[in-house]
C-alpha positions in Angstrom: 0.0 0.0 0.0 1.4 3.4 -1.0 1.3 6.4 1.3 -2.1 8.1 0.9 -1.8 11.8 1.1 -4.7 14.0 2.4 -6.6 16.3 0.1 -4.9 19.6 -0.3 -8.1 21.6 0.6 -7.9 20.4 4.2 -6.2 22.4 6.9 -2.8 21.2 8.1 -4.4 19.7 11.3 -7.1 17.9 9.3 -4.5 16.6 6.8 -2.3 15.2 9.7 -5.4 13.5 11.2 -6.4 12.1 7.8 -2.9 10.7 7.1 -2.6 9.3 10.6 -6.0 7.6 10.4 -5.1 6.0 7.0 -1.9 4.6 8.4 -3.2 3.6 11.9 -6.4 2.0 10.7 -5.3 0.7 7.3 -7.9 2.6 5.3 -7.4 2.1 1.6 -10.6 1.7 -0.4 -11.9 4.7 -2.3 -15.1 4.6 -0.2 -13.2 4.7 3.1 -11.0 7.5 1.9 -14.0 9.5 0.7 -15.7 9.1 4.1 -12.5 10.0 5.9 -12.0 13.1 3.7 -15.6 14.3 4.6 -14.9 13.8 8.3 -11.7 15.7 8.0 -13.5 18.5 6.2 -16.1 18.6 8.9 -13.2 19.0 11.4 -12.2 22.1 9.6 -15.8 23.4 9.8 -15.8 22.8 13.5 -12.6 24.8 13.9 -14.1 27.7 11.9 -17.3 27.6 14.0 -15.3 27.7 17.2 -13.4 30.7 15.9 -16.6 32.6 15.0 -18.1 31.8 18.5 -14.8 32.8 20.2 -14.9 36.1 18.2 -18.7 36.9 18.6 -19.7 35.0 21.7 -22.3 32.3 22.2 -25.2 34.7 21.7 -25.5 37.5 19.1 -27.9 40.3 18.4 -30.7 39.1 16.1 -33.7 41.0 14.7 -35.7 40.1 17.8 -32.9 40.4 20.4 -30.3 38.0 21.6 -30.1 34.6 19.9 -27.8 31.7 19.9 -24.9 32.1 17.5 -25.7 30.1 14.3 -22.3 28.6 14.4 -23.2 26.7 17.6 -25.7 24.7 15.6 -23.3 24.2 12.7 -20.6 23.1 15.0 -22.9 20.5 16.5 -24.0 19.2 13.1 -20.4 18.8 11.9 -19.4 17.1 15.2 -22.2 14.6 14.5 -20.9 14.1 10.9 -17.4 13.4 12.2 -18.7 10.9 14.8 -20.9 9.2 12.3 -18.1 8.9 9.7 -15.7 7.5 12.4 -18.3 4.9 13.5 -18.9 3.9 9.8 -15.1 3.4 9.4 -14.7 1.7 12.8 -12.1 4.2 13.9 -11.7 6.5 17.0 -12.9 10.0 16.6 -10.8 13.1 17.2 -13.9 15.0 18.5 -15.2 12.5 21.1 -13.9 14.4 24.1 
């Protein structure tokens, strides 16, 4: 099996996790790699959401007053996608803690 490199569009952190998962868990089929790439991409979205929440706070001013930051819901959705992908692949998740 040749070394599988991560997609270039992923952040450095997500690329490192992708490549580590490929090696550690022996992922090699195109289906496994596609699921792993989607999980890694969702990890990047989680990081982006966290930065937005850090910048703006958990609540923001909406048209009717204070509301939960939309990024909190997006973060939760992407966390679920990562966990689902990892379960599908039978690997440990980087976002379980």
